C-alpha positions as CSV (number, residue, x, y, z in Angstrom):
1,M,178.6,76.7,59.3
2,A,175.6,75.2,57.3
3,R,173.0,73.4,59.3
4,S,172.1,69.9,58.1
5,H,168.4,69.0,57.8
6,R,167.4,65.5,59.0
7,F,164.0,64.0,58.8
8,S,162.6,62.1,61.7
9,P,161.7,58.4,61.2
10,R,158.0,59.3,61.8
11,F,158.1,61.9,59.1
12,R,159.8,59.5,56.6
13,Y,157.1,56.8,57.5
14,R,154.3,59.3,56.7
15,L,155.9,60.3,53.5
16,L,156.2,56.7,52.4
17,L,152.5,56.1,53.1
18,L,151.6,59.2,51.1
19,L,153.6,58.0,48.1
20,L,152.0,54.6,48.3
21,A,148.5,56.1,48.4
22,F,149.4,58.3,45.5
23,E,150.6,55.3,43.4
24,T,147.5,53.4,44.2
25,A,145.3,56.3,43.2
26,L,147.1,56.5,39.9
27,R,146.6,52.9,39.2
28,S,142.9,53.1,40.0
29,T,142.4,55.8,37.4
30,S,143.3,53.6,34.5
31,A,142.6,50.0,33.5
32,D,145.2,47.3,33.1
33,P,146.2,47.7,29.4
34,N,145.7,44.0,28.8
35,D,142.1,44.1,30.2
36,E,141.4,47.3,28.2
37,A,142.5,45.6,24.9
38,C,140.6,42.4,25.8
39,L,137.3,44.3,26.4
40,K,137.6,46.6,23.5
41,N,138.2,43.8,21.0
42,L,135.6,41.5,22.5
43,R,133.0,44.3,22.1
44,Q,134.1,45.0,18.5
45,N,133.7,41.3,17.5
46,L,130.2,41.0,19.0
47,E,127.0,42.3,17.5
48,D,124.4,43.5,19.9
49,P,121.0,44.0,18.2
50,A,119.2,44.3,21.5
51,R,121.7,46.9,22.8
52,N,122.4,45.1,26.0
53,L,126.0,46.2,25.8
54,R,125.3,49.9,25.2
55,N,127.4,50.8,28.3
56,W,130.4,48.9,26.9
57,T,132.2,52.0,25.6
58,N,135.8,53.0,25.2
59,S,135.6,55.4,28.0
60,V,134.6,52.6,30.4
61,F,137.1,50.2,29.0
62,S,139.8,52.6,30.2
63,N,138.6,52.2,33.7
64,P,136.2,49.3,34.1
65,C,137.0,48.5,37.7
66,S,137.4,50.2,41.0
67,G,138.7,47.5,43.4
68,F,135.9,44.9,43.4
69,T,133.4,47.2,41.7
70,S,132.7,46.8,38.0
71,Y,131.3,49.6,35.7
72,L,130.5,47.1,32.9
73,P,127.3,45.0,33.0
74,G,128.2,41.3,32.9
75,A,131.7,41.8,34.2
76,T,133.0,41.2,37.7
77,C,136.2,42.7,39.1
78,N,138.7,41.4,41.6
79,N,141.3,43.9,42.9
80,G,141.0,46.1,39.9
81,R,141.1,43.3,37.3
82,I,138.4,41.6,35.2
83,Y,138.1,38.1,36.6
84,K,134.6,37.0,35.4
85,L,132.6,37.7,32.3
86,S,128.9,36.5,32.1
87,L,127.1,37.6,29.0
88,T,124.3,35.0,28.8
89,S,121.0,35.1,26.9
90,L,121.6,38.6,25.4
91,S,120.9,37.7,21.7
92,L,124.5,38.4,20.9
93,R,125.9,37.6,17.4
94,G,129.3,37.9,15.8
95,S,132.4,35.9,17.0
96,I,134.7,35.5,19.9
97,S,137.8,37.7,19.7
98,P,141.2,36.0,20.1
99,F,142.2,39.1,22.1
100,L,140.0,37.7,24.9
101,S,143.2,36.1,26.0
102,N,144.5,39.5,27.2
103,C,142.2,39.2,30.2
104,T,144.8,37.2,31.9
105,N,143.1,37.2,35.3
106,L,139.9,35.8,33.9
107,Q,138.6,32.8,35.9
108,S,135.1,32.4,34.4
109,L,133.8,33.0,30.9
110,D,130.1,32.4,30.2
111,L,128.8,33.4,26.7
112,S,126.0,30.8,26.6
113,S,122.6,31.0,25.0
114,N,123.4,33.6,22.4
115,Q,123.9,33.3,18.6
116,I,127.6,33.6,18.4
117,S,129.2,31.9,15.4
118,G,132.7,31.2,14.1
119,E,135.4,29.1,15.8
120,I,136.6,28.9,19.4
121,P,139.9,30.8,19.4
122,P,142.8,28.6,20.4
123,E,144.3,31.7,22.1
124,I,142.0,30.9,25.1
125,Q,145.0,28.7,26.1
126,F,146.6,31.9,27.5
127,L,143.8,32.3,30.1
128,V,145.9,30.3,32.6
129,N,143.5,31.0,35.5
130,L,140.4,30.0,33.7
131,A,138.2,27.6,35.7
132,V,134.8,27.8,33.9
133,L,134.2,27.9,30.2
134,N,130.6,27.9,29.1
135,L,130.0,28.6,25.4
136,S,126.9,26.4,25.1
137,S,123.8,27.0,23.0
138,N,125.4,29.1,20.3
139,R,126.3,28.6,16.6
140,L,130.0,27.9,17.1
141,S,131.6,25.7,14.4
142,G,135.0,24.2,13.6
143,V,137.0,21.9,16.0
144,I,137.4,22.0,19.7
145,P,140.9,23.5,20.2
146,P,143.2,20.9,21.9
147,Q,145.0,23.9,23.4
148,L,142.2,24.2,26.0
149,A,144.1,21.5,27.8
150,L,146.7,24.1,28.7
151,C,144.2,25.8,31.0
152,A,145.1,23.5,33.9
153,Y,142.5,25.0,36.3
154,L,139.5,24.2,34.1
155,N,136.7,22.7,36.2
156,V,133.9,23.2,33.7
157,I,133.8,22.8,29.9
158,D,130.3,23.2,28.5
159,L,130.0,23.3,24.7
160,H,126.6,21.6,24.1
161,D,124.2,22.6,21.4
162,N,126.6,24.1,18.8
163,L,127.9,23.1,15.4
164,L,131.3,21.8,16.4
165,S,132.9,19.1,14.3
166,G,135.8,16.8,14.3
167,P,137.1,14.6,17.2
168,I,137.1,15.4,20.9
169,P,140.8,16.2,21.7
170,Q,142.5,13.5,23.7
171,Q,144.4,16.1,25.7
172,L,141.2,17.3,27.4
173,G,141.1,14.0,29.3
174,L,144.3,15.1,31.1
175,L,142.6,18.0,32.9
176,A,142.7,16.7,36.4
177,R,140.3,19.3,37.8
178,L,137.6,18.8,35.2
179,S,134.4,17.9,36.9
180,A,131.7,19.0,34.4
181,F,132.0,18.2,30.6
182,D,129.3,18.5,28.0
183,V,129.6,18.4,24.2
184,S,126.2,16.9,23.5
185,N,124.2,17.9,20.4
186,N,127.1,18.9,18.0
187,K,128.5,17.3,14.9
188,L,131.5,15.6,16.6
189,S,132.9,12.3,15.3
190,G,135.5,9.7,16.3
191,Q,136.1,7.7,19.4
192,I,135.4,9.3,22.8
193,P,138.8,9.8,24.5
194,T,139.7,7.1,27.0
195,Y,140.5,9.6,29.8
196,L,137.1,11.2,29.5
197,S,135.2,7.9,29.7
198,N,137.3,6.0,32.3
199,R,135.3,4.4,35.0
200,T,135.3,5.8,38.6
201,G,134.3,2.7,40.5
202,S,131.2,1.4,38.7
203,F,130.5,4.7,36.8
204,P,132.2,6.5,33.9
205,R,133.9,9.8,34.5
206,F,131.3,11.5,32.4
207,N,128.1,9.6,31.4
208,A,126.4,9.3,28.0
209,S,124.4,12.5,28.4
210,S,127.7,14.4,27.9
211,F,128.1,13.0,24.4
212,V,124.7,12.2,22.9
213,G,123.5,14.0,19.8
214,N,126.7,13.5,17.9
215,R,126.1,10.9,15.2
216,G,129.8,10.3,14.5
217,L,130.8,9.7,18.1
218,Y,131.3,6.2,19.4
219,G,132.8,4.3,22.3
220,Y,132.1,4.0,26.0
221,P,129.8,5.2,27.6
222,L,127.7,5.7,24.4
223,Q,127.9,2.0,23.5
224,E,126.4,1.1,26.9
225,M,123.5,3.4,26.2
226,M,123.0,1.9,22.7
227,K,123.0,-1.6,24.2
228,S,120.3,-0.6,26.7
229,K,118.3,1.1,23.9
230,G,118.7,-2.1,21.9
231,L,117.3,-4.2,24.8
232,S,114.4,-1.7,25.2
233,V,113.6,-2.0,21.5
234,M,113.7,-5.8,21.6
235,A,111.5,-5.8,24.7
236,I,109.0,-3.6,22.9
237,V,109.0,-5.8,19.8
238,G,108.7,-8.9,22.0
239,I,105.7,-7.3,23.8
240,G,104.2,-6.4,20.5
241,L,104.6,-9.9,19.1
242,G,103.3,-11.4,22.3
243,S,100.3,-9.2,22.4
244,G,99.7,-10.0,18.6
245,V,99.8,-13.7,19.2
246,V,97.4,-13.4,22.1
247,S,95.1,-11.2,20.1
248,L,95.2,-13.7,17.2
249,M,94.3,-16.6,19.6
250,I,91.4,-14.6,21.1
251,S,90.1,-13.7,17.6
252,F,90.4,-17.3,16.4
253,T,88.6,-18.6,19.5
254,G,85.8,-16.0,19.0
255,V,85.4,-17.1,15.3
256,C,85.2,-20.7,16.3
257,I,82.5,-20.0,18.9
258,W,80.5,-17.9,16.4
259,L,80.7,-20.6,13.8
260,R,79.4,-23.3,16.2
261,I,76.5,-21.0,17.3
262,S,75.7,-20.3,13.7
263,E,75.7,-24.0,12.8
264,K,73.4,-24.8,15.8
265,K,71.0,-22.0,14.8
266,M,70.9,-23.3,11.2
267,A,70.2,-26.8,12.4
268,E,67.3,-25.6,14.5
269,E,65.9,-23.6,11.6
270,E,66.0,-26.6,9.3
271,G,64.2,-28.8,11.9
272,K,61.4,-26.2,12.2
273,I,61.0,-26.0,8.4
274,S,60.9,-29.9,8.0
275,Q,58.2,-30.1,10.7
276,S,56.0,-27.5,9.1
277,M,56.0,-29.0,5.6
278,P,52.9,-31.2,4.6
279,D,53.3,-34.9,3.9
280,Y,52.5,-36.1,0.3
């Protein structure tokens, strides 16, 4: 009669742990395919004359993270996925790849203070976990994508000092978590969206410094700044006119005093001359 083999519960538990460890090891040896495509296309679209991204190679893209450790300069990992990219002040050129949206765990994207040109890809809308977007101090052009409003967790949108044009999308005012917003020094036009300029108590949600440097923009809070500037200019003109009148009065008084002294001296001289002349 054949003998049946049964595994003890302890043996089965150990086998299960071994299989789980083996699966985890397999996962750690290769990147998430979405992250790999994101990083590879981002690197291909960027020019790096200073070679700051020389370690951004295909071999690293296939395994950029080990748990919370990143093998890519400027990248931060969280549980084996890219969750933060910070490539600031690296003299980067080129454009932003739309495949950046493949980094679906990304929470912070900072490409500020470079020379990146082209448009902001609307595909950023698929970065549903994005909380910080800083693309300031570049050469980005085109419009601000209204699709950014689909990134519901956005706390920071910083796009100052670019070449962006067109209106500020009304939809951005619906981002309830938005606490920092700066589009100053661009080529934007139109009225500032109401939901971005609403008052919180006595103050606007975002003050005038968030919108200055855009000749075509108008509306609150810029109009308040213009009023205060107008008052300042009038005050300066008033002071100038006032000081001019005072200066004129002082000058006129000085001339009058000088004339009286001159007349008195002339009279004295004439008297002396008449006394010294002989009688005939």
